[in-house]
N, C-alpha and C positions, 0 to 999 in steps of 0.2 A: 185731398186737394186735387183739383183738376190740373192737367198739364198746362204749363204756361203757354200762352199764345205768343208766337214769334212776332215781335213788334219791330217797326222800323227804328233805325238808330235815333230818330228825332223825337222819340217819346221820352218825356221827362216826368218826374214825380216829386211831390212834396207832401209833408204832413202839416196838419194844423189842429189846434185845440178847439173843442166845442163843448157845450154843456153836457153832452153824453159821452165824451171821451175824445181820443185822438182819431181824427179821420185823415184820409189821404186822397190825393187827386193825381191822376196821370193825364197828361195832355200832349198834343202834338201841335204843329203849326195849323192843322185843320180843325182843332177844337178839343173838347174834353173827350178823353178815351175811357176813363174809369173814375168812379167815385168809390172809395173804399170806406165802408162803415167801420167803426171801432171793432177790433178783435179783443182778446182777453187782456192785452196790455199794449203799450206803445210799440215795443219791438215786434210783437206778433203782427200788428197792423202794418208796420214797415216791411216785414218779411213777405206778407201776402201781396202787398202792392209791388214790391221789388220783383217777386217771382212772376207776377203778371206782366209788368211793364218791361222787364229786362234792361232797364236803364242802369247806368253805372252807380248811381247813388242819389241821395236827396239833392234837389236843386232848389234855389230860391224860386218862388212862384213867379211866373211871367206877369208882367204888370197888368195885362188884361184879365188875369185871374183874381186880382185883389178884390174887386167888387163881388165876384162869385163866392169867394171864400167868406167874405163878410156876410153875404146873404145866407150861406149855409149855416154860419154861426148863429145868425138871427133865427133861422128856421128851427134849429135844434134847441133854441131858447124859447120856442113857442110862438114865434111871430109868423104871421101868414105871409108867405113869399111865393111868387110866381116864377118858376124856372123855365117857362115855355120858350123864352127867347135865347136860352143858352145854346151856343153852337156846339154840336157834337161831331166827333170824328168817329164814324161807324165803319171805318175801313175793315173789310173782311166779314161784315155782317151781311147775310143773305137777304134777299128781297122780302121773304115772309117775316123774318125777325124784324127787319127794318120797319115794315108796316105795323107790326105789333107794338114796337116801341113808339112809333109816331102816334098810334091810337091811344096808348097808355098816357102819353103826354097831354092828351085832351081831357083827362079826368082830373079835375081841379081839386084844390085844398078842401078837405072835409067831405069829399064825394067818393063813392066807390062804384065799381062795376064788377061783374062776374067774368070768369074766364070765357064763358059762353057768349056773354054780351060783347066782349072784345073780339071774339071770333067773328061774330056777325058784323061788327063794325068794319072789319077788313075783308068782308065778303067770303068768309070761310065758315059758315054756320055750324059745321060739324067738327071743327078743329079746336074745341075747348082744351083738350089734353095737350095739343101742340102749342097752344098759347101758354099754358102753364110751363111747358118745357122752355119756351123762349124766354119767359120772364124769370125762370130759374137760372138762366145764363146771362141775365141783364147785367152788363158791366157798369152801369151808371145809375145805380139806385138813387132814389129821391128825385133826381133830375128826370129820369124815366121812372115815374112813381109806381113801381110794381107792387109796393105795399098797399096800394089802393085797389088792387084787383083781388077779388075773393072767389072762393068756391061757391057752388050753388047753395041756396038756402042761407046765405050770409055767413057761412063757415069761413074761417080764415084761409084755409088752403095751406100752401107751403110758403117758406121764405128761406132763401139760401144764405143770408148773412148770419154772422155770429149771433147766437141767441135764438135763431129760428123764428117760430111763430110768435114767441113772446115778444121779440123785437118788433115784429110786424104789428102786433096788437098795440104796443106802446107807441109806435109811430102814428098809428091811426088815432090813438087817444090824444096824442099831442095836437092833432088836427080836429079834435072834438068828436071823433067817431068811436062809439062804444060797441064792442062785439059781445058784451056781457061778461067779460073777464073781471075778476075781482082784484087783479094784480095792480098795486098802486103804481102810478106813473113816476113819482119822485120819492126819494132822491135817486137820481140817475135814471136813465132810460133803459139801459141794458141790464141783463141778469147779473147777479153777483159774480165776481171773478171765479173761475174754476168750475162753473156749471156747464 
């Protein structure tokens, strides 16, 4: 597990149920700071989010997050949702990572790009590996859709959330993108507990 990032005292977090399991979200007055995909169980998801956010404990979601949480629940149920208007708080994120995250947000539902294509989009055509590193540290998966960014040749590349590449492939399958995997999408999106 990475070292927790020191967060301002104003970062809060909550958990919410989705079709794929319990997700979490951390936010500040400036916007969404983290979206936590499900871990092996609810307590593991909360521990991961708590360690990252440093907040004192679960909070009720801010009223402005209600529609975002509903949209995330709809997304994980297979509905096409556009998250491009969600306000993010990327405090502490350097300019290169910020540019990568902004470019990734331009890749819409059911579309993919490669790490190299994203590097070219931000004017750094030889930085595909750095793009992969930036996406591996993406704190706001789905809203910054790192699962839509592939290695060259259509290979999945990496994915840092619980379940790794299997989770990435299943998120893409949810959007109608097949990478040739024979892993069924349902029941459940994530690998069986304990894997």
